[in-house]
Structures are given as C-alpha cells and as structure tokens.
C-alpha positions in Angstrom: -20.6 3.2 11.2 -19.0 -0.1 12.1 -16.5 -2.1 10.0 -18.7 -5.1 10.1 -21.6 -3.1 8.5 -19.4 -2.1 5.5 -18.1 -5.7 5.0 -21.8 -6.9 5.0 -22.6 -4.3 2.4 -19.7 -5.5 0.2 -21.2 -9.0 0.4 -24.7 -7.9 -0.3 -23.5 -6.1 -3.5 -21.5 -9.2 -4.4 -18.2 -7.3 -4.6 -15.0 -9.4 -5.0 -12.9 -9.2 -1.8 -9.2 -9.3 -1.7 -7.2 -9.2 1.6 -4.0 -7.3 1.9 -3.0 -4.6 4.3 -6.7 -3.6 4.1 -9.7 -5.3 2.8 -10.2 -4.3 -0.8 -13.7 -4.6 -2.5 -14.1 -4.5 -6.3 -17.5 -4.0 -8.0 -17.9 -5.7 -11.3 -20.7 -5.3 -13.7 -20.9 -7.5 -16.8 -17.3 -8.7 -16.3 -15.9 -5.2 -16.1 -14.5 -3.4 -13.1 -16.6 -0.5 -12.3 -15.1 0.7 -9.0 -13.4 -0.3 -6.0 -12.9 0.7 -2.4 -11.2 -0.5 0.8 -11.8 -0.8 4.5 -9.1 -1.3 7.2 -8.7 -4.4 9.2 -10.0 -3.1 12.5 -13.0 -3.8 14.6 -15.5 -1.4 15.9 -16.3 2.1 14.5 -14.7 3.5 11.4 -12.9 6.7 12.4 -12.5 10.2 10.9 -13.5 10.6 7.3 -13.4 6.9 6.4 -17.0 6.4 6.0 -17.1 9.6 3.8 -14.3 8.2 1.6 -15.9 4.8 1.2 -19.2 6.5 0.3 -17.5 8.6 -2.3 -15.8 5.7 -3.9 -19.1 3.8 -4.1 -20.6 6.9 -5.9 -23.5 7.4 -3.4 -25.1 10.2 -1.7 -25.2 10.1 2.1 -28.8 9.1 2.0 -28.2 6.3 -0.6 -25.2 5.1 1.6 -27.2 5.0 4.7 -30.0 3.1 2.9 -27.4 0.6 1.5 -26.1 0.1 5.0 -29.6 -0.4 6.4 -30.3 -3.0 3.7 -32.9 -0.9 1.9 -30.9 -1.0 -1.3 -29.7 -4.2 -2.9 -27.4 -5.0 -5.8 -30.2 -4.4 -8.5 -31.0 -0.9 -7.0 -27.3 -0.1 -6.7 -26.8 -1.0 -10.3 -29.7 1.3 -11.3 -28.1 4.2 -9.3 -24.9 3.7 -11.1 -26.6 3.7 -14.5 -28.6 6.9 -13.6 -25.3 8.6 -12.8 -23.9 7.3 -16.1 -21.1 5.4 -14.3 -22.1 2.1 -16.1 
C-alpha cells in the first residue's frame, strides 16, 4: 500500500488534515470528532504494520479497507459502516 493511496482515501472521506511530524487526518460527523489516524511523511510503500494500524484506527476490516483504497466505498458507505458498528 502506498502513502499516496492513503492520502487520497483521507480526501475521499473528507477528513480534515493537519500537517506536523506526520500527516494527521480527523474524521468528523455532525461536527463531532469520531476518529483520527496518521500517516508518515514518506513516499512509496508503507512499511511494516503501518497499514494495519491505519485500518484499525479507521475501524475497518481488511476487506473494507481494501475496498476503501480501491474507491469502492465512499463517505456515505463509510458512515454506514461506522453506524453499523455503533461508533457513531
């Protein structure tokens, strides 16, 4: 998984981005912070368990995360996933 793919996903989910040591992404729903995650400032492939940690922070299964990266899941579907899991 490439860093650019994750950053595109953040944009697709309309997450608010804040730059610092890492790129921080905050997911808001109805003006409330629901969750956040981060990705390092690097190019190329994410190494080690980083994709796993990002997936966990986004509260997705591996299949859902793969679909999100492949643009098969949008913001509305993501919100429904979070509602089904009673996160929002």
